[in-house]
C-alpha positions in Angstrom: 37.7 -41.8 6.9 36.4 -40.3 10.2 38.1 -37.0 9.4 36.1 -36.4 6.2 32.7 -38.2 6.9 31.3 -35.7 9.5 31.9 -32.5 7.4 30.5 -34.1 4.3 27.5 -35.3 6.2 26.9 -31.9 7.7 27.1 -30.2 4.3 24.7 -32.8 2.9 22.2 -32.2 5.8 22.5 -28.4 5.3 21.8 -28.7 1.6 18.7 -30.9 2.3 17.5 -28.3 4.9 17.9 -25.5 2.4 16.0 -27.4 -0.2 13.2 -28.1 2.3 13.1 -24.4 3.2 12.9 -23.5 -0.4 9.8 -25.8 -0.8 8.2 -24.0 2.1 9.0 -20.6 0.7 7.6 -21.5 -2.7 4.5 -22.9 -1.2 3.8 -19.8 1.0 4.6 -17.4 -1.9 2.3 -19.3 -4.3 -0.6 -19.4 -1.8 -0.4 -15.9 -0.2 1.4 -13.4 -2.5 -0.6 -10.3 -3.7 0.1 -11.2 -7.3 -0.2 -14.7 -8.8 2.9 -16.3 -10.3 3.5 -19.7 -11.9 4.9 -22.2 -9.4 7.7 -23.0 -11.8 8.8 -19.4 -12.0 9.0 -19.2 -8.2 11.0 -22.4 -8.0 13.4 -21.4 -10.8 14.1 -18.0 -9.1 14.8 -19.8 -5.8 17.2 -22.2 -7.5 19.0 -19.6 -9.6 19.1 -16.6 -7.2 18.0 -17.8 -3.8 15.5 -16.0 -1.6 16.8 -12.7 -3.0 15.4 -13.6 -6.4 11.8 -13.3 -5.0 12.3 -9.5 -4.9 11.9 -9.6 -8.6 8.3 -10.6 -8.0 7.7 -8.8 -4.7 10.1 -6.1 -3.6 9.0 -6.5 0.0 9.7 -10.2 0.1 12.4 -11.5 2.5 13.1 -14.2 5.0 13.1 -12.9 8.6 13.2 -14.3 12.1 9.6 -15.5 12.7 7.8 -14.1 15.7 9.5 -10.8 15.8 7.4 -8.2 17.7 6.7 -4.8 16.4 5.6 -1.7 18.4 2.1 -0.4 17.5 3.1 3.2 18.2 6.1 4.9 16.7 9.0 5.3 19.0 9.9 8.9 19.9 11.3 11.0 22.6 12.4 14.5 23.4 13.2 17.0 26.1 10.5 19.7 26.0 8.4 22.0 28.0 5.3 20.7 26.2 4.5 24.1 24.7 4.1 24.6 20.9 4.6 28.1 19.7 3.3 29.7 16.5 3.1 33.1 14.8 0.0 35.1 14.4 -0.3 38.7 13.2 3.3 39.5 14.0 3.2 38.0 17.5 4.2 34.7 19.0 1.5 32.7 20.7 1.2 29.4 22.6 -0.8 27.4 20.0 -0.8 24.2 22.1 -0.1 23.3 25.7 0.1 19.5 26.2 -1.3 17.9 29.3 1.2 16.4 31.7 4.0 18.7 30.6 6.0 21.2 32.5 4.4 24.0 30.5 0.9 22.9 31.6 2.2 22.7 35.2 3.5 26.3 35.0 -0.1 27.4 34.2 0.1 28.3 30.5 -2.9 27.9 28.2 -3.6 27.7 24.5 -3.8 31.2 23.1 -1.5 32.9 25.5 0.6 35.6 23.7 4.3 35.4 24.6 5.7 38.8 25.6 9.2 37.9 26.8 11.5 35.0 27.1 14.3 35.4 29.7 13.7 39.1 29.8 14.0 39.6 26.0 11.1 40.8 23.9 9.7 37.7 22.2 9.7 37.2 18.4 10.1 33.9 16.4 13.9 34.2 16.1 14.5 35.1 19.7 12.4 32.2 21.0 14.0 29.7 18.7 17.5 30.8 19.8 16.7 30.7 23.5 15.0 27.3 23.2 18.1 25.8 21.4 20.6 27.3 23.9 19.0 26.8 27.3 17.0 24.2 29.2 15.4 26.6 31.7 13.4 29.8 30.9 11.4 32.6 32.3 8.4 33.2 30.1 6.1 36.2 30.4 2.8 36.0 28.5 -0.5 37.8 28.2 -3.9 36.2 28.4 -7.1 37.8 27.3 -9.9 37.4 29.8 -13.5 38.8 30.1 -12.1 41.4 32.5 -9.2 42.4 30.2 -5.6 41.3 29.6 -3.9 39.3 32.4 -0.1 38.8 32.6 1.3 35.4 33.5 5.0 35.0 34.3 6.6 31.6 35.2 9.9 29.8 35.4 9.8 26.7 33.3 12.3 24.0 32.3 12.5 21.3 29.7 11.8 17.7 30.9 11.6 14.3 29.2 8.4 14.8 27.2 7.0 13.8 23.8 4.2 15.2 21.8 1.3 12.7 21.5 1.1 10.6 18.3 -2.2 12.4 17.5 -2.9 15.9 18.5 -4.5 19.1 17.3 -5.1 22.8 18.0 -7.4 25.6 16.8 -6.2 28.8 15.2 -9.0 31.3 15.8 -7.9 34.1 13.4 -7.8 31.7 10.5 -10.8 29.6 11.8 -8.6 26.6 11.1 -8.0 23.3 13.0 -4.6 21.7 12.7 -4.4 17.9 13.3 -1.2 16.0 13.3 -1.4 12.2 12.9 1.9 10.4 13.5 0.5 7.0 12.8 -3.0 5.4 12.3 -2.7 3.2 15.4 -5.7 1.3 16.9 -7.9 4.1 18.4 -6.4 6.9 16.3 -9.7 7.4 14.4 -11.7 7.9 17.7 -9.0 10.3 19.0 -9.2 12.4 15.9 -13.0 12.4 15.9 -13.1 13.5 19.6 -10.6 16.2 18.9 -12.5 17.5 15.9 -15.7 17.6 17.9 -14.0 20.1 20.2 -12.2 22.1 17.5 -15.3 22.4 15.3 -17.2 23.5 18.4 -14.7 26.3 18.8 -15.6 27.5 15.3 -13.3 25.7 12.9 -14.3 26.0 9.3 -11.1 24.6 7.7 -8.7 21.8 8.6 -5.0 21.0 8.0 -4.1 17.3 8.3 -0.3 16.9 8.9 0.7 13.4 7.7 4.4 14.1 7.3 6.5 11.1 8.3 3.4 9.1 9.1 4.5 5.5 8.2 1.0 4.1 7.9 -0.9 2.0 10.4 -4.3 0.4 10.5 -6.4 1.1 7.3 -9.7 0.9 9.2 -8.6 3.8 11.4 -7.9 6.0 8.4 -11.2 4.9 6.8 -13.1 5.9 9.9 -11.8 9.5 9.6 -12.5 9.6 5.9 -16.1 8.5 6.5 -16.5 11.6 8.7 -15.4 13.8 5.8 -17.2 12.0 3.0 -19.5 14.2 0.9 -21.9 11.3 0.3 -22.3 7.6 0.6 -19.7 5.5 -1.2 -16.3 4.0 -1.1 -13.5 5.8 0.9 -10.7 3.3 1.0 -10.0 -0.3 -0.3 -7.7 -3.2 0.4 -7.2 -5.2 -2.8 -5.8 -8.7 -3.0 -6.4 -11.9 -5.1 -7.3 -13.5 -1.7 -10.7 -12.7 -0.3 -9.5 -12.9 3.2 -7.1 -9.9 2.7 -9.6 -7.8 0.7 -11.9 -5.2 2.2 -13.9 -2.2 1.0 -14.5 0.6 3.4 -17.6 2.7 2.6 -19.3 5.8 4.0 -23.1 5.3 4.7 -23.8 9.0 3.9 -22.5 12.5 4.3 -20.0 12.8 7.1 -20.4 15.2 10.0 -17.3 17.1 9.1 -17.9 17.2 5.4 -18.3 21.0 5.3 -14.7 21.6 6.5 -12.4 22.8 3.8 -9.2 20.8 3.9 -5.5 20.6 3.1 -3.1 17.7 3.7 0.6 18.0 4.4 2.8 15.1 3.2 6.5 14.4 2.6 8.7 11.6 1.4 8.2 9.8 4.8 4.4 9.6 4.3 3.8 6.0 3.5 1.2 3.2 3.2 -2.1 4.0 4.9 -1.2 7.7 5.1 -0.6 7.9 1.4 -3.9 6.3 0.5 -5.6 8.6 3.1 -4.1 11.6 1.4 -5.1 10.4 -2.1 -8.6 9.6 -0.9 -9.0 13.0 0.8 -8.1 14.6 -2.5 -10.6 12.5 -4.5 -13.4 12.8 -2.0 -13.1 16.4 -0.9 -10.8 18.1 -3.4 -8.3 18.7 -0.6 -5.1 20.4 -1.5 -2.1 18.1 -1.1 1.0 20.0 -0.1 4.7 19.2 0.4 6.7 16.4 -1.2 5.9 13.3 -3.2 5.0 10.5 -0.8 7.0 7.2 -0.5 5.1 5.1 -2.9 4.7 2.1 -0.6 1.1 1.0 -0.1 1.8 -2.7 0.3 0.4 -4.6 3.3 2.8 -7.3 4.3 2.5 -10.4 6.5 5.1 -12.8 7.8 4.4 -16.6 7.5 6.4 -19.1 9.5 8.4 -21.6 7.4 7.8 -25.2 8.5 9.3 -25.9 11.9 12.2 -23.4 11.5 12.5 -20.2 13.4 12.3 -18.3 10.1 9.4 -16.6 8.4 8.7 -15.3 4.9 7.5 -11.7 4.7 5.6 -10.8 1.6 2.9 -8.5 0.2 -0.6 -9.8 0.6 -2.6 -6.7 -0.3 -2.3 -3.1 -1.4 -4.2 0.0 -0.2 -6.2 2.1 -2.8 -8.1 5.3 -2.8 -11.8 5.2 -4.1 -10.7 5.7 -7.7 -8.5 2.5 -7.6 -5.5 4.6 -8.6 -2.2 2.6 -8.2 0.1 4.3 -5.7 2.7 1.6 -5.3 6.1 2.8 -6.6 4.5 6.1 -7.6 3.3 7.8 -4.4 1.0 10.8 -4.2 2.1 13.9 -6.1 1.3 17.2 -4.3 -0.5 20.0 -6.1 1.5 22.5 -4.1 5.2 21.6 -3.7 7.0 23.2 -0.7 10.6 23.9 -1.7 13.0 23.9 1.2 16.6 25.1 1.3 19.3 22.4 1.7 19.2 21.0 5.2 15.9 22.5 6.1 13.9 19.3 5.7 16.1 17.5 8.1 15.8 20.4 10.6 12.0 20.3 10.4 11.9 16.5 10.8 14.3 16.7 13.8 12.2 19.5 15.4 9.0 17.4 15.3 10.7 14.2 16.3 12.2 15.8 19.4 8.9 17.6 20.4 10.5 21.0 19.9 8.5 24.0 21.1 9.7 25.8 18.0 8.7 23.1 15.5 6.0 25.3 13.9 8.1 28.5 14.0 10.7 27.0 11.6 8.2 25.1 9.4 6.9 27.0 6.3 4.3 24.2 5.5 1.9 25.4 8.1 1.9 29.0 6.9 1.5 27.9 3.3 -1.4 25.6 4.2 -3.2 28.5 6.0 -2.6 30.7 2.9 -4.0 28.0 0.5 -7.1 27.5 2.6 -7.8 31.2 2.7 -8.2 31.4 -1.1 
C-alpha cells in the first residue's frame, strides 16, 4: 500500500495544481487580452489543448518564468576603429567618427577624404578588403581647411567598440542627414532631436531614417520624433486596446520644427513593432518614401502577468500600435514603395556589417545610395 500511495498522491496534487493554474490563466486572459473572448472558449481551449491552445486567440500568448528581466537597449558588440566610410563623387570619405573610438583618438574628423590605406590608393573595394584582412592600418587622408588642403596620416587599430544605438551624420553634397535608430529606448527621441538640431544647422534639407533591424521600443519616443516632423496638428501614433489603461493617442500640437525636411525611411524584415508603426506614420504624415523589404508585421504590445503564487507568468497582447489612419499592421507589416533587391547572401552580410560596427557598413550597402537617389528626384 505504501508503495503506491505516494506516487498516486503526487499525481493527484499535480493535476490539482495544473487545474488551479488553468483557472489563473483563464482569468488573466479574460481580463487583460487585447481582444475579448468568451470565458467558456478560453476554458475549453485550455482543457483540450493546454496553454498552447491560447495561441489560436493570441499568437504571442505563452507561459513564461515570471520576473524575467529584459535589457532596454539591444545587445551588440564589435571590434572597430569607430570610423564609418562612405563614397562621394568617386572618392571615399570618413562620413562619421564616433567619440571614444580609436579613430577619434587618431585625430580623424567627419569629412576627411581617404587617400591611402596601408600605402594603397583608397577606393571602396580596397578599403573593404584591408578592413576585413587586418586589425591595424595606416590611413592617409586629406582635410579641407580655410588655408587649403591638409594631409593627415596616422596608425590606427581596431578595438572593442560598438556604434551607438542612435547616431547620425550629414552628407553635404546631397544636403542630406542620415539617422540610424537601432531601438526606440527611453531617451531616444531627445537624442534624435538634439542630433537633428545640429544636422539641420549644417544645412540638411533631406533626411534618411534607417530603421532596419529596429525591433521596436517605447512608442512615446517614436511619437516624439513624429511630432517634430508633423505637417500640422493631429494624431501621429496610437495604442489601441479594449482596456482604457493600455490605450493612448499621441498627437502633435502643430507643425513640427523639422516638417520641411524631405524624408525617406529604410526598413527590412527585422523592422518590428514601434519601428513599423513609425515608418507607416511617416509615410502617412509626410509622404515619406519607404524603402527596403516588407517589415515583420508584429505591432503587438505584450505584458507578462504573474499567475497566482507560482513562479510563472502569462505573456499576452494587451494593445497594438497604429499609424494615424488606423491601418492594421499586425500580420501584414509595412510594404515599401521602393523594394531593394539584394543578391543571395547580401542581406546577411549587410546585417552582420552593421551589427559588428564595421567601418565598411555603408560601402557594401546599396540602400543608402538608393535613398540618396530617391530624395534627389
